C-alpha positions in Angstrom: 34.8 -37.7 12.6 36.1 -36.9 9.2 33.9 -35.4 6.5 30.6 -34.0 8.0 27.5 -35.8 6.8 25.0 -33.9 4.7 22.4 -34.0 7.5 24.9 -32.3 9.8 25.5 -29.6 7.3 21.8 -29.0 6.9 21.5 -28.8 10.7 24.3 -26.2 10.8 22.5 -24.1 8.2 19.3 -24.3 10.1 21.2 -23.3 13.2 22.7 -20.3 11.4 19.2 -19.2 10.3 17.7 -19.7 13.8 20.5 -17.6 15.4 20.1 -14.9 12.8 16.3 -14.8 13.1 16.7 -14.6 16.9 18.9 -11.5 16.4 16.5 -9.9 14.0 13.5 -10.5 16.4 15.4 -9.1 19.4 16.4 -6.0 17.4 12.8 -5.5 16.1 11.5 -5.9 19.6 13.9 -3.4 21.2 13.4 -0.9 18.4 9.7 -0.7 19.5 10.8 0.3 23.0 11.3 3.9 24.1 12.4 2.9 27.6 16.0 1.8 27.0 18.1 4.9 27.3 21.6 5.0 28.8 20.9 8.4 30.2 18.4 7.0 32.7 21.1 5.6 34.9 22.5 2.1 35.3 19.8 0.7 37.6 16.8 2.0 35.7 18.3 1.0 32.4 19.0 -2.5 33.8 15.4 -2.9 35.1 14.0 -1.7 31.7 16.3 -4.1 29.9 15.0 -6.9 32.0 11.4 -5.8 31.3 12.2 -5.8 27.6 12.9 -9.5 27.7 9.2 -10.1 28.2 8.0 -8.1 25.2 6.7 -10.3 22.4 9.4 -10.0 19.8 12.3 -10.0 22.3 10.9 -13.0 24.1 10.3 -14.8 20.8 13.9 -14.0 19.8 15.2 -15.6 23.0 12.9 -18.6 22.4 14.4 -19.0 18.9 17.8 -18.9 20.5 16.8 -21.6 23.0 15.9 -23.9 20.1 19.1 -23.0 18.4 21.1 -23.9 21.6 19.4 -27.3 21.7 20.2 -27.9 18.1 23.8 -26.8 18.7 24.1 -29.7 21.2 22.9 -32.1 18.5 25.3 -30.6 16.0 28.3 -30.9 18.3 27.5 -34.5 19.0 27.8 -35.2 15.2 30.8 -33.1 14.1 34.0 -31.5 15.1 33.9 -28.1 16.9 36.7 -26.9 14.7 34.3 -27.3 11.7 31.0 -26.4 13.3 32.0 -23.2 15.1 33.5 -21.3 12.1 30.4 -22.3 10.1 28.3 -20.4 12.6 30.0 -17.2 11.5 27.8 -17.3 8.4 25.2 -15.8 10.7 27.1 -12.5 10.5 26.4 -12.5 6.7 22.7 -13.4 7.2 22.2 -10.8 10.0 23.9 -8.0 8.0 21.9 -8.9 4.9 18.6 -9.1 6.8 19.4 -5.8 8.7 19.9 -4.0 5.3 16.7 -5.5 3.9 14.3 -5.3 6.9 15.6 -2.3 8.8 17.1 -0.4 5.8 20.4 -0.2 7.5 23.2 1.1 5.3 26.0 -1.4 4.9 29.3 0.2 3.8 31.0 -1.5 0.8 34.0 -2.4 2.9 31.7 -4.4 5.2 30.4 -6.2 2.1 34.0 -7.1 1.4 34.4 -8.4 4.9 31.2 -10.5 4.5 32.6 -12.0 1.3 35.9 -12.8 3.2 33.8 -14.6 5.9 32.0 -16.7 3.2 35.4 -17.5 1.6 36.9 -18.5 4.9 34.0 -20.8 5.8 34.2 -22.3 2.3 37.9 -23.0 2.7 37.2 -24.6 6.1 34.5 -26.7 4.5 36.8 -27.7 1.6 39.5 -28.7 4.1 37.1 -31.0 6.0 35.6 -32.3 2.7 39.0 -33.5 1.7 39.2 -35.7 4.8 38.2 -39.3 4.4 
């Protein structure tokens, strides 16, 4: 397993997007709930968190994760873990970007620098594997 094929790279990007969309859906679903407060006590909070799983957006987010997990198995059968796993870190970039756009979350400039470093690191990993024959 040298250089990853283009199809595997495409699957990795789809997996990054699915994982990111799953996070966004879960966040959107939980932001609609008023029943998840730490002040309620551990047991009540745990029960309410379990109930939250079955709300539409949270449930859909977990379903997207399930698809992502199946796709991950396919990806790992086609490429090295040492290449695939760091590439998944691009989901951090996507989630932070979507959080800023969809939820109007403020992203400090230093976090933006960190995201650029993640992109740079993943690019270097890709270049390293691209050099393999």
